[in-house]
Legacy VTK file of the C-alpha trace (Angstrom):
# vtk DataFile Version 3.0
C-alpha trace
ASCII
DATASET POLYDATA
POINTS 92 float
0.000 0.000 0.000
1.355 3.411 -0.960
2.319 5.960 1.669
0.638 8.711 -0.354
-1.928 8.957 -3.113
-0.305 11.106 -5.792
-2.544 13.351 -7.857
-1.758 14.398 -11.436
-0.758 17.881 -12.573
-4.339 18.395 -13.817
-7.597 17.259 -12.249
-10.168 18.498 -14.726
-13.336 17.379 -16.416
-11.348 15.571 -19.128
-9.749 13.138 -16.638
-12.077 13.207 -13.643
-13.742 9.871 -14.552
-10.377 8.118 -14.610
-9.421 9.608 -11.241
-12.818 8.802 -9.754
-12.175 5.129 -10.523
-8.761 5.346 -8.838
-10.266 6.954 -5.751
-13.078 4.376 -5.590
-10.532 1.559 -5.776
-8.458 3.127 -3.003
-11.475 3.878 -0.797
-12.591 0.258 -1.151
-9.501 -0.713 0.852
-10.959 1.235 3.764
-8.022 3.626 3.963
-7.210 6.799 2.096
-3.529 7.685 2.461
-2.517 11.348 2.508
-3.034 13.004 -0.855
-0.014 14.429 -2.634
-1.232 17.368 -4.697
2.101 19.102 -4.931
2.116 18.858 -8.737
-1.560 19.817 -9.188
-1.548 23.063 -11.157
-4.800 22.785 -13.123
-8.011 22.048 -11.257
-11.550 22.907 -12.288
-14.909 22.578 -10.574
-15.268 18.940 -11.674
-11.917 18.100 -10.091
-12.789 19.987 -6.931
-16.154 18.226 -6.779
-14.372 14.874 -6.969
-12.073 15.854 -4.093
-15.115 16.919 -2.062
-16.755 13.541 -2.700
-13.558 11.796 -1.577
-13.465 13.939 1.573
-17.094 13.064 2.325
-16.524 9.346 1.791
-13.371 9.431 3.909
-15.392 11.022 6.723
-18.058 8.307 6.370
-15.285 5.771 6.914
-14.403 7.496 10.184
-11.319 9.357 9.029
-10.395 12.747 7.627
-8.764 13.678 4.360
-5.114 14.518 4.872
-2.496 16.018 2.621
1.160 15.135 2.103
1.517 18.179 -0.174
-0.729 20.767 -1.777
-0.293 23.314 -4.510
-1.042 27.003 -4.180
-3.450 26.644 -7.121
-5.520 24.029 -5.296
-5.547 25.937 -2.004
-6.452 29.233 -3.691
-9.230 27.721 -5.826
-10.746 25.812 -2.901
-10.630 28.935 -0.737
-12.229 31.060 -3.464
-15.116 28.572 -3.638
-15.379 28.292 0.148
-14.538 24.595 0.406
-10.993 24.750 1.780
-12.153 23.854 5.289
-14.169 20.845 4.123
-11.126 19.633 2.205
-8.917 20.184 5.256
-6.894 22.662 3.210
-7.329 25.623 5.541
-4.323 24.494 7.565
-2.466 22.550 4.840
LINES 1 93
92 0 1 2 3 4 5 6 7 8 9 10 11 12 13 14 15 16 17 18 19 20 21 22 23 24 25 26 27 28 29 30 31 32 33 34 35 36 37 38 39 40 41 42 43 44 45 46 47 48 49 50 51 52 53 54 55 56 57 58 59 60 61 62 63 64 65 66 67 68 69 70 71 72 73 74 75 76 77 78 79 80 81 82 83 84 85 86 87 88 89 90 91
């Protein structure tokens, strides 16, 4: 099992279905490792919605989404849309 779950440099509508499948597979193990979003430079509302769904599912499993690394682009976009706290990015 990986120590982190590395995100791509873009999490956008064009690849969100592929990444949803990866998240579903990982969540099925019952454990979501810290997300590494250090390379994530391009994120749109579809990508952010996917991350919110992952955060919600992680909470349902009795845990909280954690981050190994985040990008300024992700933090700024999540804050602008008011979801940084739900994604545990406010202190990341």
